[in-house]
N, C-alpha and C positions, 0 to 999 in steps of 0.2 A: 424492484422494477422501476424504471424511470417514468413509466406511465402513471405511477402513483406518487410521484414526488414533486415537490415544488422548488427545491433548491439542489439540483444535481451537481456533482463535482467529480473530478477524475484525478487519478495519480498516474505518473509514469512509473509503473511497477518496477521496471528494471533499475531505474535510478534509486528508488526507495530501497529495493533489495540490496543494492551495492553499498548502501549506507549502514547496513546492519552489521553488528559484530559477528553474527553467525555466518553471514556470507563471506566476510573477510577471513574468518577461520577456514571455511571451506576452500577458499582460493589459496591462502598462504600455506596451509597444511596439505594441499592437494588431496582433499577428501574425495574419494571416488563415489560418483553417482551410483546408487543401488546398494551402497553399504549401509549398515545399521547406523553408523555415526552420521552419515549424510542425511538419512531420514530424520534422525533426532534433531540435527541442526536446522533443517528446513522447517520442521514442525515448530521449533522454538522461534525461528525467524518469522514465520507466518503469524504466529500468535503475537509477537512484538509489533509487527506491521498493523495487524488488525486493531490492537489496542491504541496505537498511535493515530491511526485513521479515525477511530471513534472519538478520541480526545479532541482532535483538530476539528472534526465535523461538528461535534457538540458545541465547541467554542465559537464556531462560525455559523451556527444555526443551519447547517447542511443536513439534509435528510437522506442523501444517497451518495455513496462514494464507490466508484468503479474504476477499473483500469482504463487508461486512455485508449480510445478506439472502440470501447464496448457500448457506447451510446450511438445508435445509428440515427435516431431522430429524437431530438430534445423537445419537440413539440413547441418550439418558440421560446423555450426557457434558456436563460444564460447558464452555460456550463462553466464552472470555475475550476481551474487547475490548482490542486492543493499539494502538489509534489514538494515544493520547497518547505511548506509548513510542516508536512509529515516528516521530512528529513530532519528539520529542526527539532521536532518533538522526539525523534529517535535519539538525538544527541543529548537529551536532558537526562 
């Protein structure tokens, strides 16, 4: 909850998603939504994104990472966009 954080940050989920190898496989192979393979790839992708977000957040002393647009009121706190940092972490 952003109400309980002091260093909120966001990511553009779509851009981060498109940077993962799993999403690239889904697109290049035409994996159908609803198929078992699609579900497995999305699960792996989400795990990879979560790990990258946690790594970047910890390195930047951020205590909250949510999708862009999910913070309706930051309570006067500066919200930092970590999209490019998370994409860079995914590439490592």
